[in-house]
C-alpha positions in Angstrom: 76.7 44.3 149.4 75.6 47.9 150.2 76.4 50.2 147.4 76.3 53.2 149.6 79.7 53.0 151.1 82.3 55.3 152.6 83.4 57.5 149.8 87.1 56.7 150.1 89.3 54.7 152.5 90.5 57.3 155.1 94.1 56.7 156.2 95.1 59.1 158.8 98.6 60.1 159.8 98.2 58.1 163.0 98.1 54.9 161.0 94.3 54.2 161.4 92.3 53.4 158.3 88.5 53.8 158.5 86.5 51.9 155.7 83.5 50.1 154.8 83.7 46.4 156.0 84.1 43.7 153.4 83.2 40.0 153.9 86.9 39.4 154.7 86.6 41.7 157.7 83.7 40.0 159.4 85.7 37.8 161.7 87.8 40.7 162.9 84.8 42.9 163.4 82.9 40.1 165.2 85.9 39.6 167.5 85.8 43.4 168.5 82.1 43.2 169.0 82.1 40.0 171.1 85.0 41.2 173.2 83.1 44.4 174.0 79.9 42.7 174.8 81.7 40.4 177.3 84.2 42.9 178.7 82.1 46.1 178.9 78.4 45.3 178.8 76.7 44.0 181.8 74.5 41.7 179.7 77.2 39.6 178.0 76.1 38.0 174.7 72.3 37.7 174.6 71.1 36.1 171.3 67.9 38.1 170.9 69.9 41.3 171.3 73.1 40.5 169.6 72.3 38.1 166.8 73.7 40.7 164.3 77.2 40.1 165.9 77.1 36.4 164.8 76.1 37.3 161.3 77.3 40.8 160.5 77.3 40.1 156.7 73.5 39.5 156.6 72.8 42.3 159.1 75.0 45.0 157.7 76.8 44.2 154.5 73.9 42.9 152.3 71.0 45.3 153.1 71.2 48.4 150.9 70.5 50.9 153.7 72.7 49.4 156.3 76.5 49.4 156.7 79.3 48.2 158.9 82.4 50.4 159.1 85.7 49.1 160.5 88.9 50.9 161.7 92.0 49.0 160.9 95.6 49.5 162.2 98.5 47.4 161.1 96.2 44.8 159.6 94.0 44.4 162.7 90.4 45.6 163.1 90.3 47.7 166.2 86.9 49.5 166.0 83.5 49.0 164.5 80.4 51.1 163.9 77.2 50.2 162.1 73.9 51.5 160.9 70.8 49.3 160.7 67.4 50.4 159.4 65.3 49.5 162.3 64.3 51.4 165.4 64.2 50.2 168.9 61.6 47.4 169.7 59.1 47.3 172.6 59.6 45.4 174.6 62.3 45.6 175.9 62.3 49.4 175.2 59.5 51.7 176.3 56.7 51.7 173.7 56.7 55.4 173.3 60.5 55.2 172.4 59.7 52.5 169.9 56.8 54.6 168.4 59.0 57.7 168.1 61.7 55.8 166.1 59.8 53.4 163.7 61.8 50.8 161.7 62.3 51.7 158.1 62.6 55.5 158.6 65.0 55.3 161.6 68.7 54.9 161.1 69.9 53.2 164.3 73.6 53.6 165.1 75.0 50.6 166.7 78.0 48.5 167.5 80.3 51.5 167.9 83.0 49.7 169.7 86.8 50.5 170.1 89.3 48.0 171.7 90.5 49.4 175.0 94.2 50.0 173.8 92.8 52.3 170.9 90.4 54.4 172.9 90.7 58.1 173.5 92.1 58.6 169.9 89.0 60.0 168.3 88.0 56.7 166.5 84.4 56.6 167.8 83.9 60.2 166.8 85.3 59.5 163.3 83.0 56.5 163.0 79.9 58.5 164.0 80.8 61.2 161.5 81.1 58.6 158.6 78.0 56.8 159.7 76.0 60.0 159.6 77.3 60.7 156.2 76.2 57.2 155.1 72.7 57.9 156.5 72.6 61.2 154.4 73.7 59.2 151.3 71.3 56.4 151.9 68.3 58.6 151.9 64.7 57.7 153.3 65.6 58.2 156.9 63.9 60.6 159.1 65.7 60.1 162.4 69.0 58.9 163.8 68.7 57.0 167.0 71.0 55.1 169.4 71.0 53.8 172.8 73.9 53.2 175.2 74.6 51.3 178.4 75.8 54.0 180.8 77.8 51.5 182.8 80.3 51.2 179.9 83.3 53.6 180.8 83.0 56.8 178.8 80.0 55.8 176.8 77.4 58.1 178.4 79.6 61.3 178.3 80.6 60.6 174.8 77.0 60.3 173.5 75.9 63.3 175.6 78.6 65.4 173.7 77.0 64.5 170.3 73.3 63.7 170.8 70.2 64.7 172.7 68.8 62.4 175.4 65.3 61.1 174.6 64.9 58.7 177.5 67.1 57.7 180.5 65.6 54.4 181.6 67.4 54.7 185.0 64.6 57.3 185.9 61.7 55.1 184.9 59.8 53.0 187.5 61.8 49.7 187.9 64.7 51.3 186.0 63.8 49.5 182.7 67.0 48.2 181.1 69.0 51.1 182.6 70.0 52.2 179.1 69.9 55.8 177.8 68.2 56.5 174.4 69.6 59.3 172.3 68.7 61.1 169.0 71.4 62.7 166.8 70.6 65.5 164.4 69.7 64.4 160.9 72.7 64.9 158.6 72.3 67.1 155.7 71.6 65.3 152.4 74.6 65.6 150.2 
């Protein structure tokens, strides 16, 4: 399991607890992720894109420079967020985007999902803050990258409030995958 974890469990006055996932959290985290993929994403579950959802332990809990965070309330996982140590792949992403964010030196934020009944409470923003702190502690990263599906309600404005657009595939010939690629500022090493 990753030794670079959230420094302390964060319990807020609103009853939400943000913490590093454990093997016991995998089923709850997977449920949040799969529900989001089927409810909010146009693609549904696609094995080549979503294999990490089926095995989050191998994807996020075991590798040193990866992590999975969960937000729990009343014993239920209600949000997830992860860092993986690989950049976007081409295809399906544009080659120049993949070249700009190479695996190994790119921290990719992913699976930042909040169940509908817990949205609009700042959970995604809290997750991003903790994930960026993880990136700083992990070391060796030169960029923080993510992509989002703008058809997911609230996703595009949320990311535009935090990150800089790198490529909006909707403007490309053929519209690509119609995702938007973003870069977040590198967190200060601490």
